[in-house]
C-alpha positions as CSV (number, residue, x, y, z in Angstrom):
1,M,150.2,16.5,110.0
2,D,147.0,14.8,110.5
3,F,143.9,16.8,109.1
4,D,140.5,16.7,110.6
5,I,137.3,16.5,108.4
6,N,135.7,19.6,110.4
7,T,139.1,22.0,110.0
8,V,139.3,20.9,105.8
9,R,135.6,22.0,105.4
10,S,136.4,26.0,107.5
11,A,138.0,26.2,104.5
12,V,136.8,25.6,102.7
13,T,133.4,28.0,103.8
14,V,136.2,29.9,104.2
15,L,138.0,30.2,100.5
16,S,133.9,29.9,98.9
17,F,133.3,33.5,101.5
18,V,137.0,35.7,99.2
19,L,136.0,34.3,95.9
20,F,132.2,36.0,97.1
21,I,133.6,38.9,97.6
22,G,135.9,38.5,95.0
23,I,133.5,37.9,92.7
24,V,130.6,41.4,94.5
25,A,134.5,43.6,94.1
26,W,134.7,42.6,90.4
27,A,130.8,42.9,88.9
28,W,130.1,46.2,90.8
29,S,133.8,47.8,89.8
30,G,133.6,50.7,88.2
31,K,135.9,49.1,85.0
32,R,133.0,46.7,84.7
33,K,130.3,50.1,84.0
34,Q,130.2,50.5,80.7
35,D,130.7,46.4,79.9
36,F,126.4,46.1,81.6
37,E,125.0,49.0,80.5
38,E,126.2,47.0,76.9
39,A,124.3,43.8,78.0
40,A,122.1,45.2,79.2
41,R,120.8,47.3,75.8
42,L,121.2,43.8,74.2
43,P,117.4,42.5,73.9
44,F,116.5,46.6,73.1
45,Q,118.9,46.0,69.1
46,Q,117.9,45.8,66.0
47,D,119.0,42.4,64.4
C-alpha cells in the first residue's frame, strides 16, 4: 500500500485535533475544578 504525503498530513491533522479536543475536555471537566482552584491560590500562600 502506497501512502501519499497528503494522506499522512491529513491523518496527523485529524489526530492532533482529536488530541486537542481531549485536552480541552479534560481541563474543563468538573473533576479538575478543585485542583485548578488550589493551583490558582498557590502564589498567594505564605511560606
